[in-house]
C-alpha positions in Angstrom: 5.8 55.2 98.7 6.5 55.0 102.5 10.3 54.9 102.1 11.8 58.1 103.5 8.3 59.6 104.1 8.0 61.3 107.5 4.6 61.8 109.2 4.0 64.0 112.2 1.1 63.0 114.5 -0.2 65.9 116.6 -2.5 64.2 119.2 -2.8 64.9 122.9 -4.3 61.4 123.7 -1.2 59.3 124.5 -2.9 56.0 123.7 -4.1 57.1 120.2 -0.7 58.8 119.4 1.3 55.7 120.5 -1.0 53.3 118.6 -1.0 55.4 115.4 2.8 55.7 115.6 3.2 52.0 115.9 0.7 51.3 113.1 2.2 53.8 110.6 5.8 52.7 111.4 4.6 49.1 110.7 3.6 50.4 107.2 7.1 51.7 106.6 6.7 55.4 107.5 9.0 57.5 109.7 6.7 58.9 112.4 7.2 61.7 115.0 4.5 62.2 117.6 3.9 65.4 119.5 1.1 66.3 121.9 0.2 69.8 120.7 0.9 72.9 118.8 4.0 73.9 120.8 5.6 70.5 120.1 4.8 70.8 116.5 6.3 74.2 116.3 9.6 72.9 117.8 9.6 70.0 115.3 9.1 72.4 112.4 11.7 74.8 113.7 14.3 72.0 114.0 13.6 70.9 110.4 13.3 69.3 108.0 9.5 69.6 107.8 7.5 66.3 107.8 5.9 65.2 104.5 2.4 65.2 106.1 0.8 66.1 109.4 -2.0 64.1 111.1 -3.6 66.8 113.2 -6.2 66.3 115.9 -9.0 68.9 116.0 -9.6 69.0 119.8 -6.2 69.9 121.3 -5.7 71.7 124.6 -4.4 75.2 124.2 -4.2 76.1 120.5 -6.8 73.9 118.8 -6.3 72.0 115.5 -8.2 74.5 113.4 -6.0 77.4 114.5 -2.8 75.3 113.9 -4.2 74.2 110.5 -4.9 77.8 109.5 -1.5 79.2 110.3 0.3 76.2 108.7 -1.6 76.7 105.6 -0.9 80.4 105.6 2.8 79.5 105.7 2.4 76.9 102.9 3.1 74.1 105.3 2.9 70.3 104.7 -0.4 68.6 103.7 -2.7 68.0 106.6 -5.1 65.2 107.5 -7.4 66.2 110.4 -8.7 63.8 113.0 -12.0 65.0 114.4 -14.6 63.7 116.8 -16.9 66.3 115.2 -19.0 64.7 112.4 -21.4 67.4 111.5 -21.3 68.8 107.9 -20.5 72.3 109.1 -17.5 71.0 111.1 -16.1 69.2 108.1 -16.6 72.3 105.9 -14.8 74.4 108.5 -11.8 72.1 108.6 -11.5 72.2 104.8 -11.9 76.0 104.8 -9.0 76.3 107.2 -6.9 74.4 104.7 -7.0 70.7 105.6 -6.4 68.4 102.7 -8.6 65.7 104.1 -10.3 64.5 107.4 -11.1 61.3 109.3 -13.8 61.2 111.9 -13.2 59.5 115.3 -13.5 56.7 116.1 -11.7 55.5 113.0 -10.2 52.4 111.5 -6.4 52.9 111.1 -6.7 51.4 107.6 -9.1 54.2 106.6 -6.6 56.8 107.9 -3.8 55.1 106.1 -5.7 55.2 102.8 -6.4 58.9 103.3 -2.7 59.6 104.1 -1.6 57.7 101.0 -4.1 59.5 98.8 -3.0 63.0 100.0 0.7 62.0 99.6 0.1 60.9 96.0 -1.6 64.2 95.3 1.1 66.3 97.0 4.0 64.5 95.4 2.4 64.4 91.9 2.3 60.6 91.7 -1.4 60.3 91.0 -1.6 61.1 87.3 -0.5 59.0 84.4 3.0 59.7 83.1 1.7 60.3 79.5 -0.6 63.0 80.8 1.9 64.9 82.9 5.2 64.3 81.0 6.8 67.8 81.1 3.6 69.3 79.8 2.6 72.9 80.5 -0.9 74.2 80.0 -2.1 77.8 79.8 -5.5 79.3 80.4 -5.9 83.1 80.3 -3.1 84.4 82.6 -2.3 81.1 84.3 0.4 78.6 83.4 0.1 75.1 84.9 3.2 73.0 85.0 1.8 69.5 85.2 5.1 67.8 85.9 6.0 70.1 88.8 2.4 70.6 90.0 3.1 74.3 89.9 0.7 77.1 89.0 1.9 80.6 88.1 0.2 83.8 87.0 1.1 86.8 84.8 4.2 87.7 82.8 6.3 87.5 86.0 5.2 83.9 86.5 4.4 84.5 90.1 3.6 81.2 91.8 0.2 80.7 93.4 0.5 78.6 96.6 -2.1 75.9 96.2 -2.7 73.0 98.5 -2.5 69.5 97.0 -6.3 69.3 97.0 -6.7 72.7 95.3 -4.1 71.8 92.7 -5.9 68.5 91.9 -9.2 70.3 91.5 -7.6 72.9 89.1 -6.0 70.0 87.2 -9.5 68.5 86.7 -10.7 71.7 85.2 -7.7 72.5 82.9 -7.6 69.0 81.5 -11.4 69.0 80.9 -12.1 72.6 79.9 -15.4 73.9 78.7 -17.2 70.8 80.1 -19.7 70.7 83.0 -18.1 68.5 85.7 -20.5 67.2 88.3 -19.6 67.2 92.0 -19.6 63.4 92.0 -17.1 63.4 89.1 -14.8 65.9 90.8 -15.0 64.1 94.1 -14.1 60.8 92.4 -11.2 62.3 90.4 -9.7 64.2 93.3 -10.2 61.7 96.1 -10.9 58.4 94.4 -11.7 55.4 96.6 -11.3 57.5 99.8 -14.3 59.6 98.9 -17.6 59.4 100.6 -21.0 60.8 99.7 -20.3 64.2 101.3 -20.1 66.2 98.1 -20.1 69.6 100.0 -16.3 69.2 100.2 -16.1 70.0 96.5 -18.1 73.2 97.0 -15.7 74.3 99.7 -12.6 73.5 97.6 -13.9 75.2 94.5 -14.6 78.3 96.7 -11.0 78.1 98.1 -9.6 77.7 94.6 -11.5 80.7 93.3 -10.3 82.8 96.3 -6.7 81.8 95.7 -6.9 82.7 92.0 -8.7 85.9 92.7 -6.2 86.9 95.4 -3.4 86.4 92.9 -5.1 88.8 90.5 -5.8 86.0 87.9 -8.8 86.5 85.6 -9.3 82.7 85.7 -11.2 83.0 89.0 -14.2 84.4 87.2 -14.1 81.6 84.6 -14.7 78.9 87.2 -18.4 79.0 87.0 -21.2 77.2 88.9 -23.8 75.4 86.8 -26.9 75.2 88.9 -27.9 71.6 89.7 -25.1 70.3 87.5 -21.7 71.2 88.9 -18.9 73.4 87.7 -17.2 74.4 84.5 -14.0 76.2 83.4 -15.5 78.5 80.8 -12.4 79.1 78.8 -10.2 77.2 76.3 -6.9 75.7 77.5 -3.8 75.4 75.3 -0.2 74.4 75.6 2.2 76.9 77.2 6.0 77.2 77.3 
């Protein structure tokens, strides 16, 4: 996977940025390091965009949360946040701003590498078996999900809904297992695999974000993602093939 993959590291601590750059380059990635939001903006303006951004939360000037929010609003690259904050509410806030994953400082570079690879697999559509996603399109109410392209559209006009890789993976779980109660642990395992921890509140945040995106698009599917108290979530609608 690393071949031709570019990662941007946004970190104001020179030592951490240099160490991470060297480590990830040693794993075969192309790495560009910048020390804040202004440097990242220049990098994005020069193009092409990196495949993933490792973004520090505590930056001088514009902080990582603000940067994450505006990048996500512009459908920017996947984001893994680095944070010295380890409270549940802080993790939730990072996810609500649009981060695809997070790693708490101090961290083992191998843990960060595993999170980066998992997010890249999701964003590039390499995490599902070929037999499952082979040019298959699924439909549920007014949504069409193109599994091969990882693209979700709504309505007769087929307007694309801009989902993050984490949001798409969550929707994928529901449309491939419709009308079944899926527990938080199952959803966490299917969407994050071995990089998951016991913090299942991330699933609640991501379901909320997914509902919001679907609702904002005008899709009736938002109301069909139902919470089952003390059990998990269910897509309360049949799913069929679409063309």
